[in-house]
C-alpha positions as CSV (number, residue, x, y, z in Angstrom):
1,M,-4.1,50.3,-26.0
2,K,-7.7,51.1,-25.2
3,R,-8.2,47.8,-23.3
4,L,-5.0,48.5,-21.3
5,L,-6.3,51.9,-20.2
6,V,-9.6,50.3,-19.2
7,L,-7.8,47.7,-17.2
8,T,-5.7,50.4,-15.5
9,C,-8.9,52.3,-14.6
10,V,-10.4,49.1,-13.3
11,A,-7.4,48.6,-11.0
12,L,-7.5,52.1,-9.8
13,T,-11.2,52.2,-9.1
14,A,-11.0,48.8,-7.3
15,T,-8.5,50.2,-4.9
16,A,-11.0,53.0,-4.2
17,F,-13.7,50.5,-3.5
18,A,-15.9,51.8,-6.3
19,E,-19.4,50.4,-6.6
20,G,-21.7,49.9,-9.6
21,P,-22.0,47.4,-12.5
22,L,-19.2,46.5,-14.8
23,S,-19.2,48.0,-18.3
24,E,-18.6,45.6,-21.2
25,P,-15.1,46.9,-21.9
26,E,-14.3,46.4,-18.2
27,R,-15.6,42.8,-18.3
28,E,-13.5,42.1,-21.4
29,A,-10.4,43.6,-19.8
30,L,-10.9,41.6,-16.6
31,M,-11.3,38.4,-18.5
32,D,-8.2,39.1,-20.5
33,K,-6.3,39.6,-17.3
34,L,-7.7,36.4,-15.9
35,N,-6.7,34.4,-19.0
36,S,-3.2,35.9,-18.9
37,L,-2.9,34.9,-15.3
38,R,-4.0,31.3,-16.2
39,E,-1.5,31.1,-19.0
40,A,1.3,32.5,-16.8
41,A,0.4,29.8,-14.2
42,K,0.5,27.1,-16.8
43,T,3.9,28.3,-18.0
44,N,5.2,28.4,-14.4
45,V,4.0,24.8,-13.7
46,A,5.4,23.6,-17.0
47,T,8.8,25.2,-16.2
48,R,8.8,23.6,-12.7
49,F,7.8,20.2,-14.1
50,S,10.5,20.4,-16.8
51,G,13.2,21.4,-14.3
52,A,12.2,18.8,-11.8
53,T,12.0,16.0,-14.4
54,A,15.5,16.8,-15.7
55,A,16.9,16.9,-12.1
56,F,15.1,13.7,-11.1
57,K,16.4,11.9,-14.2
58,Q,20.0,12.8,-13.2
59,G,19.3,11.7,-9.6
60,M,18.0,8.3,-10.8
61,A,21.3,7.5,-12.5
62,S,23.0,6.1,-9.4
63,N,22.9,6.0,-5.6
64,S,25.5,8.7,-5.4
65,A,23.6,10.9,-7.8
66,A,20.4,10.5,-5.9
67,L,22.1,11.4,-2.6
68,E,23.8,14.4,-4.3
69,L,20.4,15.8,-5.4
70,Y,18.9,15.1,-2.0
71,L,21.7,17.1,-0.3
72,K,21.2,20.0,-2.8
73,C,17.5,20.1,-2.0
74,V,18.1,19.9,1.8
75,E,20.7,22.8,1.6
76,K,18.3,24.9,-0.5
77,V,15.1,24.3,1.6
78,N,16.4,23.9,5.1
79,F,19.4,26.3,5.0
80,E,19.6,28.8,2.2
81,E,15.9,29.7,2.2
82,K,16.1,30.0,6.0
83,N,19.3,32.1,6.0
84,R,21.3,29.5,7.8
85,S,25.0,29.4,7.2
86,G,27.0,26.9,5.2
87,Q,28.7,25.9,8.4
88,D,25.3,24.9,9.8
89,F,24.7,22.7,6.7
90,R,28.1,21.1,7.0
91,E,27.4,20.3,10.6
92,W,24.1,18.8,9.8
93,K,25.7,16.6,7.1
94,R,28.3,15.5,9.7
95,R,25.6,14.4,12.1
96,S,23.3,12.7,9.6
97,R,23.9,9.0,9.8
98,Q,21.4,8.1,7.1
99,L,23.7,9.8,4.6
100,E,26.1,6.9,5.1
101,D,23.3,4.3,4.5
102,E,23.5,2.8,1.0
103,A,20.0,1.5,1.5
104,F,18.7,5.1,2.0
105,A,20.4,6.2,-1.2
106,M,18.8,3.4,-3.1
107,A,15.4,4.3,-1.7
108,L,15.9,7.9,-2.9
109,R,16.5,6.6,-6.4
110,H,13.3,4.6,-6.3
111,Q,11.5,7.6,-4.9
112,L,12.7,9.9,-7.7
113,N,11.6,7.3,-10.2
114,W,8.1,7.3,-8.7
115,F,8.1,11.1,-8.5
116,S,8.9,11.2,-12.2
117,L,5.9,9.0,-13.0
118,T,3.8,11.1,-10.8
119,L,4.7,14.2,-12.8
120,K,3.7,12.4,-15.9
121,A,0.4,11.5,-14.3
122,A,-0.1,15.1,-13.3
123,A,0.6,16.4,-16.8
124,N,-1.9,13.9,-18.4
125,P,-4.4,13.0,-15.7
126,G,-6.8,11.5,-18.3
127,D,-4.1,9.0,-19.5
128,I,-3.1,7.4,-16.3
129,A,-3.9,4.0,-17.7
130,E,-1.1,4.4,-20.2
131,L,1.4,4.6,-17.3
132,S,0.5,1.1,-16.2
133,P,3.5,-0.5,-17.9
134,E,5.9,2.0,-16.4
135,A,4.5,1.7,-13.0
136,S,4.8,-2.1,-13.2
137,K,8.4,-1.8,-14.4
138,M,9.2,0.5,-11.5
139,L,7.8,-1.9,-8.9
140,D,9.6,-4.8,-10.5
141,S,12.8,-2.8,-10.1
142,L,12.0,-2.1,-6.5
143,M,11.4,-5.8,-5.8
144,V,14.7,-6.8,-7.5
145,T,16.6,-4.5,-5.2
146,A,14.5,-5.2,-2.0
147,A,17.5,-6.8,-0.4
148,E,19.4,-3.5,-0.8
149,V,16.5,-1.3,0.5
150,D,16.8,-3.1,3.9
151,S,16.9,-0.3,6.5
152,R,14.1,1.4,8.4
153,A,15.2,4.8,7.1
154,A,15.0,3.5,3.5
155,R,11.5,2.0,3.9
156,D,10.2,5.1,5.7
157,Q,11.5,7.3,2.9
158,L,9.7,5.1,0.3
159,K,6.4,5.2,2.2
160,K,6.4,9.0,2.1
161,P,4.1,10.7,-0.3
162,V,6.4,12.2,-2.9
163,T,4.6,15.6,-2.4
164,S,5.9,15.7,1.2
165,T,9.6,15.0,0.3
166,I,12.4,17.5,0.3
167,F,12.4,17.1,-3.5
168,A,8.9,18.4,-3.7
169,Q,9.7,21.3,-1.4
170,A,12.8,22.3,-3.4
171,Y,10.9,22.3,-6.8
172,G,7.6,23.7,-5.5
173,L,5.6,20.6,-6.2
174,G,4.0,20.0,-2.8
175,G,0.5,20.9,-4.0
176,L,0.2,18.2,-6.6
177,K,-3.1,16.3,-6.3
178,I,-4.0,13.5,-8.8
179,K,-7.1,11.4,-8.7
180,D,-6.6,7.6,-8.6
181,W,-2.9,7.9,-8.3
182,P,-0.9,6.7,-5.2
183,M,1.6,9.3,-4.1
184,S,4.2,6.6,-3.0
185,P,5.2,3.2,-4.3
186,L,4.5,1.6,-1.0
187,P,2.3,-0.2,-0.2
188,I,2.5,-1.8,-3.6
189,K,-1.2,-2.8,-3.2
190,D,-2.3,0.7,-4.0
191,V,-0.2,0.9,-7.1
192,Y,-1.6,-2.3,-8.5
193,D,-5.2,-1.5,-7.5
194,Q,-5.2,2.0,-8.9
195,V,-2.8,2.0,-11.8
196,I,-1.6,-1.4,-13.0
197,L,-4.6,-3.7,-12.9
198,P,-7.5,-1.6,-14.1
199,P,-6.5,-1.3,-17.8
200,L,-5.8,-5.0,-18.0
201,R,-9.4,-6.1,-17.1
202,T,-10.5,-6.9,-20.7
203,P,-11.2,-10.2,-22.4
204,K,-8.1,-9.7,-24.6
205,T,-5.7,-9.1,-21.8
206,T,-6.6,-11.7,-19.2
207,L,-3.2,-13.3,-19.5
208,A,-1.5,-10.0,-18.8
209,L,-3.9,-9.5,-16.0
210,R,-3.0,-12.8,-14.4
211,E,0.7,-12.1,-14.9
212,A,0.3,-8.7,-13.2
213,W,-1.5,-10.3,-10.3
214,I,1.3,-12.9,-9.9
215,S,3.8,-10.0,-9.8
216,R,1.8,-8.2,-7.2
217,I,1.5,-11.3,-5.0
218,R,5.2,-12.0,-5.4
219,G,5.9,-8.4,-4.4
220,E,3.7,-8.4,-1.4
221,D,5.2,-11.7,-0.3
222,L,8.7,-10.3,-0.6
223,T,8.0,-7.1,1.2
224,V,6.4,-8.8,4.1
225,M,9.1,-11.5,4.3
226,R,11.9,-8.9,4.2
227,W,10.4,-5.9,5.9
228,S,8.1,-7.2,8.6
229,G,9.1,-7.7,12.2
230,D,10.3,-5.4,15.0
231,G,13.9,-5.0,13.7
232,D,15.0,-3.3,10.5
233,R,13.8,-6.4,8.6
234,A,13.0,-10.0,9.1
235,K,16.2,-11.3,7.3
236,D,17.2,-13.5,10.3
237,D,13.7,-14.7,10.9
238,P,11.9,-15.2,7.5
239,L,9.0,-16.9,9.3
240,S,8.3,-14.0,11.6
241,P,4.7,-13.9,13.0
242,Q,3.8,-11.3,10.4
243,Y,5.1,-13.4,7.5
244,A,3.7,-16.6,8.8
245,K,0.3,-15.0,8.9
246,F,0.7,-13.6,5.4
247,L,1.5,-17.1,4.1
248,A,-1.4,-18.7,5.9
249,E,-4.1,-16.1,5.5
250,T,-3.3,-13.2,3.2
251,K,-1.6,-14.9,0.3
252,P,-4.4,-17.4,-0.3
253,E,-6.9,-14.5,-0.2
254,L,-4.8,-12.6,-2.8
255,I,-4.7,-15.7,-5.0
256,W,-8.5,-16.1,-4.8
257,E,-9.0,-12.4,-5.6
258,M,-6.8,-12.9,-8.7
259,E,-8.9,-15.8,-10.0
260,V,-12.1,-13.9,-9.4
261,D,-10.7,-10.9,-11.2
262,V,-9.5,-13.0,-14.2
263,F,-12.9,-14.7,-14.3
264,K,-14.8,-11.4,-14.5
265,A,-12.3,-10.1,-17.1
266,G,-13.2,-12.9,-19.5
267,D,-11.2,-16.1,-18.8
268,Q,-14.1,-17.9,-17.1
269,R,-12.9,-21.5,-18.0
270,G,-9.4,-21.1,-16.8
271,A,-10.2,-19.1,-13.7
272,A,-13.0,-21.5,-12.6
273,L,-10.7,-24.5,-12.7
274,Q,-8.1,-22.6,-10.7
275,M,-10.7,-21.6,-8.2
276,L,-11.8,-25.2,-7.6
277,E,-8.2,-26.3,-7.1
278,H,-7.7,-23.4,-4.7
279,L,-10.8,-24.3,-2.7
280,E,-9.6,-27.9,-2.5
281,K,-6.1,-26.8,-1.3
282,H,-7.4,-24.3,1.2
283,I,-10.6,-25.8,2.4
284,T,-9.8,-25.0,6.0
285,H,-9.1,-21.3,5.3
286,H,-11.4,-19.0,7.3
287,K,-12.8,-17.6,4.1
288,A,-13.4,-20.9,2.4
289,T,-17.2,-20.8,2.9
290,E,-17.3,-17.3,1.5
291,W,-15.2,-18.4,-1.5
292,E,-17.6,-21.3,-2.2
293,R,-20.5,-19.0,-2.2
294,T,-18.7,-16.6,-4.6
295,F,-17.8,-19.5,-6.8
296,R,-21.4,-20.7,-7.1
297,E,-22.6,-17.1,-7.9
298,L,-20.0,-16.7,-10.6
299,V,-20.3,-20.2,-12.3
300,D,-24.1,-20.8,-11.9
301,P,-25.9,-17.4,-11.8
302,T,-29.1,-19.0,-13.2
303,P,-32.2,-17.7,-11.4
304,T,-34.2,-20.2,-9.4
305,K,-37.2,-22.0,-11.0
306,E,-39.7,-19.8,-9.3
307,V,-38.1,-16.6,-10.7
308,V,-37.8,-18.1,-14.2
309,E,-41.4,-19.0,-14.4
310,G,-42.5,-15.8,-12.8
311,I,-43.8,-17.6,-9.6
312,S,-42.7,-16.6,-6.2
313,P,-43.0,-18.8,-3.1
314,S,-45.7,-16.5,-1.8
315,D,-47.7,-17.0,-5.0
316,E,-47.6,-20.8,-4.6
317,A,-48.9,-20.5,-1.1
318,S,-51.8,-18.4,-2.1
């Protein structure tokens, strides 16, 4: 009771712009208030996370469920909160062609999946490595359905940071910031580089590391093949200029990066043999000279004779 009275006095004197040092009871009262505000904020965030997680889980159940949740969020954010009528909302629905696009609905499901993972990462930022298997599974699911996510609207939706989506606005999650966590599943390179590959770089998991790299390369191949070009996708022209360049330049680079990564993680023998075969196969690649130099540095890092004996060329000259 005494502390409550002190806090009340503090509030009153603050409004009157009182000056002077804080007394010890006032300090304690202020810190208690700050701690209660922090606890209230944590409770509020936990409630929002819980509500969003439950809603997103329902939305991931089917394309129609994802679209239904999307419409509810649009109605809440863009119409109810702006005091626009139900008639306005119905008119918007009538004019929105993307609502008839099954690919868009599928993209919403994948986006909700990634948003759910993002909420897990936000709740446990120190354990992001543990989400590597789930992130890999999510991307595998996206690649399996790539043929269905074949419209520009669908791809644009997937490229959006989840914090900028209508789902984030509806559930008050636009301010999420997570270190070393990509806010969208596309491009898949970011997901692999930041989430999936790092925890696999150990001597005991080199096989899993290689398998993850193979999945990444397959995924990047598929996305470029299906989603490059000036049209909605390159389905009628699988060898579009973008895809042809990917096969000739980018894919060999990714394979080389994989072998270097596996070598450094611990499988030196297997990776070294694969690197030699790769060099032989792609000896005309514009990075072949760089690869050869890297190979020499990895396989034979022994210092020169002068360095071993403690003699530099300048010493010999003198």
